[in-house]
C-alpha positions in Angstrom: 114.6 -57.9 56.9 116.6 -58.7 54.1 120.0 -59.3 53.8 122.6 -56.7 52.7 125.5 -58.3 50.4 128.5 -56.5 51.6 130.4 -57.5 48.5 128.3 -55.4 46.6 127.7 -52.8 49.4 130.6 -51.0 48.6 130.0 -48.0 47.2 132.1 -48.2 43.6 130.9 -51.8 43.3 127.2 -50.7 43.5 127.8 -48.3 41.2 129.8 -50.6 38.5 127.0 -53.3 39.3 123.9 -50.8 38.7 125.3 -50.0 35.3 125.7 -53.2 34.4 122.3 -53.9 36.0 121.3 -50.9 33.6 122.3 -52.8 30.8 119.9 -55.0 28.1 120.1 -58.8 29.0 124.1 -60.2 27.1 124.9 -56.4 26.5 128.5 -55.4 27.8 130.2 -52.3 28.6 133.9 -51.4 27.4 136.1 -51.6 30.7 137.1 -47.6 29.3 133.6 -46.8 29.1 132.7 -48.2 32.2 135.8 -46.6 34.3 134.9 -42.7 32.6 131.1 -43.3 33.9 132.4 -44.1 37.1 135.4 -41.2 37.1 137.6 -43.5 39.0 141.1 -44.5 38.2 142.1 -48.2 35.8 143.6 -49.9 38.9 140.8 -49.0 40.6 138.0 -50.4 39.0 140.5 -53.3 37.6 140.9 -54.0 41.3 136.9 -53.9 41.9 135.8 -55.9 38.3 138.3 -58.3 40.0 136.5 -59.1 43.2 133.2 -59.2 40.8 134.8 -61.8 38.9 136.0 -63.9 41.7 131.7 -63.9 43.2 131.0 -64.9 39.8 129.0 -61.5 39.6 130.3 -60.1 36.0 132.3 -62.1 33.1 135.2 -60.1 31.5 136.3 -60.5 27.8 139.2 -58.8 27.1 139.5 -59.3 23.1 141.6 -56.9 20.4 140.1 -54.9 17.9 142.3 -54.8 15.0 145.5 -54.1 17.5 144.5 -53.1 19.9 143.0 -54.9 23.3 139.5 -54.7 24.8 137.8 -55.4 28.0 134.3 -55.8 27.7 131.8 -56.1 31.3 129.0 -57.6 31.3 127.1 -58.9 34.4 126.4 -62.1 34.7 123.3 -64.2 35.8 124.0 -64.9 39.2 125.2 -61.2 39.3 121.5 -60.0 38.1 120.1 -62.0 41.0 122.5 -60.4 43.7 122.1 -57.2 42.6 118.1 -57.6 42.6 118.6 -58.8 46.4 121.0 -56.2 47.7 118.4 -53.5 46.1 115.4 -55.1 47.6 117.1 -55.1 51.3 117.7 -51.2 50.5 113.8 -50.5 49.9 112.9 -52.8 52.9 115.3 -50.7 55.1 113.7 -47.2 53.6 110.1 -48.7 54.1 111.2 -49.8 57.9 112.2 -46.9 58.1 109.5 -44.5 57.1 107.1 -47.4 59.6 108.4 -45.8 62.3 
């Protein structure tokens, strides 16, 4: 059976990766929008993003729009592949349970 990705398997990180994976290639989400989608605090989101960024699964870009800081998050190719492999492991688990 395929292996789960322990980093992605954590529920909040799984939701982050699912949201980013659903975007078209090269697209990104603004930090505030992602926070609203997940209904979590700034600190909680930042902590999870840091772990995903350290693993190379996401790219975080900090910029300014006018004088206001903005943070954008995008999935990397490595992140896309890791998420897809994790989803395949989940599918394999579900089909394995159906066969018994």
